[in-house]
ROLUMFI-485095 format. One line per 2 residues: number of its first residue (from 1); for each residue y, x, z of N, C-alpha, C. Coordinates in steps of 0.02 Angstrom, whole numbers, m for minus. Example, Ala and Ser with C-alpha at 12.3 -4.5 7.8 and 13.67 -1.06 7.14 Angstrom:
REM residues 2
1> m284:660:390:m225:615:390:m165:660:390; m112:642:354:m53:684:357:2:645:394 .
//
This chain:
REM residues 132
1> 56:2067:m2862:85:2007:m2834:34:1950:m2834; 0:1944:m2890:m51:1892:m2896:m108:1904:m2847 .
3> m126:1969:m2839:m180:1986:m2792:m159:1970:m2720; m97:1979:m2703:m72:1965:m2636:m76:1890:m2622 .
5> m57:1850:m2669:m59:1778:m2660:m131:1754:m2653; m176:1781:m2694:m247:1763:m2690:m275:1784:m2622 .
7> m258:1844:m2600:m282:1870:m2535:m257:1826:m2478; m193:1808:m2479:m165:1764:m2427:m198:1696:m2429 .
9> m212:1669:m2487:m244:1605:m2494:m316:1607:m2467; m353:1660:m2483:m422:1667:m2459:m422:1676:m2383 .
11> m377:1717:m2355:m372:1726:m2283:m354:1660:m2249; m310:1622:m2278:m290:1557:m2251:m348:1508:m2250 .
13> m387:1507:m2304:m445:1462:m2307:m497:1483:m2256; m509:1548:m2249:m558:1572:m2200:m536:1555:m2129 .
15> m472:1565:m2113:m447:1548:m2046:m451:1473:m2033; m439:1433:m2084:m443:1361:m2078:m515:1340:m2062 .
17> m563:1369:m2097:m634:1353:m2085:m655:1377:m2015; m633:1435:m1995:m650:1462:m1928:m621:1417:m1873 .
19> m563:1388:m1884:m531:1346:m1833:m573:1286:m1815; m615:1261:m1861:m658:1205:m1846:m715:1224:m1798 .
21> m734:1286:m1798:m790:1308:m1756:m768:1335:m1688; m704:1346:m1679:m679:1373:m1616:m671:1316:m1565 .
23> m681:1333:m1501:m674:1286:m1447:m600:1271:m1436; m583:1208:m1436:m514:1188:m1428:m498:1179:m1353 .
25> m453:1219:m1327:m435:1216:m1256:m398:1151:m1240; m365:1123:m1288:m326:1063:m1275:m372:1003:m1262 .
27> m431:1002:m1292:m478:948:m1278:m499:948:m1205; m514:1006:m1178:m532:1011:m1107:m474:990:m1063 .
29> m415:1013:m1080:m355:995:m1041:m343:920:m1044; m352:890:m1102:m343:819:m1109:m394:780:m1068 .
31> m457:803:m1067:m508:770:m1027:m493:776:m953; m470:834:m931:m452:842:m860:m394:797:m841 .
33> m345:793:m885:m287:750:m871:m308:677:m868; m352:657:m913:m376:588:m912:m415:573:m848 .
35> m456:619:m827:m494:611:m765:m448:607:m705; m397:649:m704:m348:648:m650:m311:582:m648 .
37> m294:556:m706:m260:491:m709:m304:435:m683; m368:437:m701:m415:386:m677:m423:390:m601 .
39> m430:451:m575:m435:460:m503:m374:436:m466; m316:449:m494:m253:427:m464:m249:351:m463 .
41> m269:319:m517:m269:246:m520:m318:216:m469; m376:246:m462:m425:222:m413:m399:230:m342 .
43> m368:287:m328:m339:298:m261:m284:248:m246; m242:235:m296:m188:187:m288:m216:117:m274 .
45> m268:98:m310:m299:33:m301:m330:28:m231; m364:81:m209:m394:82:m143:m342:76:m88 .
47> m288:114:m94:m235:111:m44:m202:42:m42; m192:13:m101:m161:m53:m105:m205:m105:m69 .
49> m270:m100:m79:m316:m146:m46:m316:m136:29; m314:m73:51:m313:m59:123:m250:m88:155 .
51> m193:m80:122:m130:m107:149:m134:m182:152; m163:m213:101:m170:m286:99:m213:m310:158 .
53> m268:m276:171:m312:m294:226:m275:m286:293; m238:m232:300:m200:m221:362:m148:m275:373 .
55> m113:m295:319:m63:m348:324:m96:m413:345; m154:m428:315:m188:m490:332:m210:m489:405 .
57> m236:m432:429:m256:m427:499:m197:m435:545; m140:m408:525:m80:m412:566:m56:m483:573 .
59> m61:m522:520:m30:m588:519:m78:m646:530; m143:m636:528:m188:m693:532:m214:m708:601 .
61> m225:m657:641:m256:m668:707:m203:m688:758; m194:m753:766:m145:m778:815:m180:m822:865 .
63> m149:m826:924:m176:m868:978:m118:m913:1000; m131:m976:1004:m79:m1024:1024:m69:m1020:1099 .
65> m7:m1008:1121:8:m1003:1192:m3:m1069:1229; 10:m1124:1195:1:m1189:1228:m72:m1199:1249 .
67> m119:m1179:1207:m189:m1185:1224:m208:m1138:1281; m177:m1080:1283:m195:m1031:1334:m167:m1048:1402 .
69> m109:m1080:1405:m76:m1090:1469:m97:m1154:1504; m130:m1200:1471:m151:m1262:1504:m207:m1249:1553 .
71> m194:m1262:1618:m245:m1257:1669:m267:m1186:1685; m226:m1136:1672:m245:m1066:1686:m219:m1047:1755 .
73> m255:m1001:1786:m234:m975:1851:m187:m916:1841; m163:m887:1896:m117:m830:1891:m150:m770:1858 .
75> m213:m758:1871:m247:m701:1841:m251:m710:1765; m260:m772:1744:m263:m785:1672:m194:m778:1640 .
77> m142:m796:1677:m75:m787:1649:m57:m713:1646; m84:m673:1692:m72:m601:1686:m108:m572:1626 .
79> m167:m601:1610:m202:m580:1549:m160:m598:1487; m127:m656:1491:m83:m677:1436:m25:m629:1428 .
81> 4:m607:1484:58:m558:1481:34:m493:1451; m27:m473:1469:m56:m412:1441:m63:m418:1365 .
83> m83:m476:1342:m89:m486:1269:m21:m482:1236; 31:m508:1269:99:m504:1242:120:m431:1236 .
85> 102:m391:1286:120:m320:1285:82:m282:1230; 26:m308:1209:m14:m274:1158:5:m293:1087 .
87> 55:m334:1079:78:m351:1011:101:m289:976; 92:m286:910:115:m228:872:190:m220:879 .
89> 214:m157:878:286:m145:887:329:m180:835; 304:m186:774:345:m217:722:355:m291:737 .
91> 305:m324:767:311:m394:786:363:m401:841; 359:m357:891:408:m358:946:478:m348:919 .
93> 485:m301:871:551:m286:843:579:m347:806; 536:m380:767:559:m439:730:580:m494:778 .
95> 541:m505:830:558:m557:879:623:m540:915; 632:m477:932:694:m456:965:754:m465:921 .
97> 748:m445:857:804:m453:811:820:m526:800; 769:m568:797:780:m640:788:815:m669:849 .
99> 794:m647:908:825:m671:970:898:m649:974; 914:m593:943:983:m569:943:1026:m607:893 .
101> 996:m652:856:1034:m695:810:1038:m670:739; 999:m620:721:1000:m596:653:961:m643:607 .
103> 982:m647:544:948:m689:496:888:m654:465; 851:m692:426:790:m665:396:806:m608:348 .
105> 860:m614:310:878:m562:262:896:m497:298; 933:m502:352:952:m442:390:891:m409:421 .
107> 846:m450:448:784:m423:476:743:m390:422; 741:m421:363:705:m392:306:734:m324:288 .
109> 799:m318:287:831:m254:271:817:m201:323; 815:m220:386:804:m171:440:732:m149:446 .
111> 685:m196:437:615:m179:448:578:m160:384; 600:m184:327:566:m170:264:508:m216:251 .
113> 497:m266:293:443:m313:281:464:m367:232; 415:m401:205:428:m455:158:458:m515:194 .
115> 502:m551:160:536:m608:190:487:m661:215; 434:m673:176:385:m724:197:348:m703:260 .
117> 332:m639:267:299:m615:328:344:m625:388; 408:m612:379:456:m620:434:461:m693:454 .
119> 462:m738:405:465:m809:419:404:m832:458; 345:m806:440:283:m824:476:287:m801:548 .
121> 311:m741:559:316:m714:627:366:m755:668; 422:m772:639:472:m812:674:445:m882:689 .
123> 409:m911:641:379:m977:652:328:m975:708; 288:m922:711:239:m916:765:274:m906:832 .
125> 331:m871:831:368:m862:893:395:m930:917; 420:m970:871:447:m1035:890:392:m1083:911 .
127> 330:m1071:888:273:m1112:909:237:m1083:970; 267:m1031:1000:239:m998:1059:169:m971:1046 .
129> 162:m934:992:98:m904:976:102:m829:984; 44:m799:999:38:m727:1005:m7:m702:950 .
131> 1:m640:933:m46:m608:888:m102:m580:930; m165:m597:912:m220:m575:954:m265:m526:924 .
//
């Protein structure tokens, strides 16, 4: 009985010492998971910045209709109509919904755009501006 306990104790100590020298698979898995998490965060940041740039491009480039229509000929007014036709579909949709008498909150629910963006688009519509 005593020999069995000593043998088990010696085997346990030997296995414990060997475990320090063996390659731990969980370390590799943990490093891969950490790298995946970092890559995911970088991708998320990149996409967020791209969306921000697209939103800025959508809302910043406007042309005042009053400046365009003063002293223009018919060919220039047809160019103006062409620019109106080239507005992004979401802008046309917001203007249409606003003309139908819907409020900002209802337009926000239907389009999924931010309330402030919708207000800017409506304000530009009331100031007779186009997105260029």
